[in-house]
C-alpha positions in Angstrom: 51.4 108.3 72.3 51.5 106.0 69.2 52.9 107.2 66.0 50.8 106.7 63.1 51.9 104.5 60.6 51.0 107.2 57.8 53.4 109.4 59.4 56.2 106.9 59.1 55.3 106.2 55.7 55.4 109.9 54.8 59.0 110.8 57.0 60.5 107.6 55.3 59.6 108.8 51.6 60.9 112.4 52.7 64.4 110.5 53.7 64.4 108.5 50.5 63.5 111.6 48.3 66.3 114.0 50.3 68.8 111.1 49.8 68.1 110.2 46.0 70.2 113.5 44.8 73.3 111.5 46.6 72.8 107.9 45.2 71.3 108.6 41.4 73.3 111.6 40.6 76.7 109.9 40.7 75.3 106.8 39.5 74.1 108.2 36.4 77.6 109.5 35.7 79.0 106.2 36.8 76.4 104.3 34.2 76.7 107.3 31.6 72.9 107.5 31.4 71.3 109.6 29.1 70.4 112.9 30.6 67.1 113.1 28.8 68.1 116.2 26.7 67.6 118.6 29.7 69.8 121.6 30.1 72.0 122.2 33.6 69.3 124.6 34.6 66.4 122.1 34.0 68.1 119.7 36.4 68.6 122.3 38.9 64.8 122.8 39.1 63.8 119.4 39.0 66.0 119.0 42.2 64.8 121.9 43.9 61.3 120.6 43.2 62.0 117.0 44.6 63.6 118.7 48.0 60.8 121.1 48.1 58.6 118.1 48.0 60.6 116.3 50.7 60.4 119.3 53.1 56.8 118.9 52.6 56.5 115.6 53.3 59.0 115.8 56.4 56.5 118.4 57.8 53.5 116.7 56.9 54.9 113.7 59.0 56.0 115.8 62.0 52.3 116.9 62.0 50.8 113.4 62.1 53.0 111.5 64.1 56.1 112.0 66.0 57.6 115.5 66.3 61.0 114.0 65.8 60.4 113.9 61.7 60.6 117.5 61.9 64.4 116.9 61.9 63.7 115.0 58.7 63.0 118.7 57.3 66.1 120.0 57.7 67.8 117.3 55.2 66.4 118.8 52.1 67.0 122.2 53.4 70.6 121.1 53.9 70.8 119.5 50.4 69.8 122.9 48.9 72.3 125.4 50.5 75.2 122.4 50.1 74.9 122.1 46.8 73.9 126.0 46.4 77.1 126.8 47.8 79.4 124.2 46.2 77.9 125.3 42.9 78.4 129.2 43.2 82.4 128.5 44.2 
């Protein structure tokens, strides 16, 4: 069965959104970029929303194409639970 190009695009976008936290987070601290006046709670909600979008994109990619994209749905969930655990400790 041939995978639709749109499924790959959705899947790779999901991966990019999931991994953006680990790239952009440290990069913003290294470069001392302004935080746009957002509080810690607002940043947390923003990243949770990004991970939710990444989860939805991974599920859509799994429905439209290869079922292997369902594995990509675990990345935003793992990010959320790992960061929640680290911040709660």
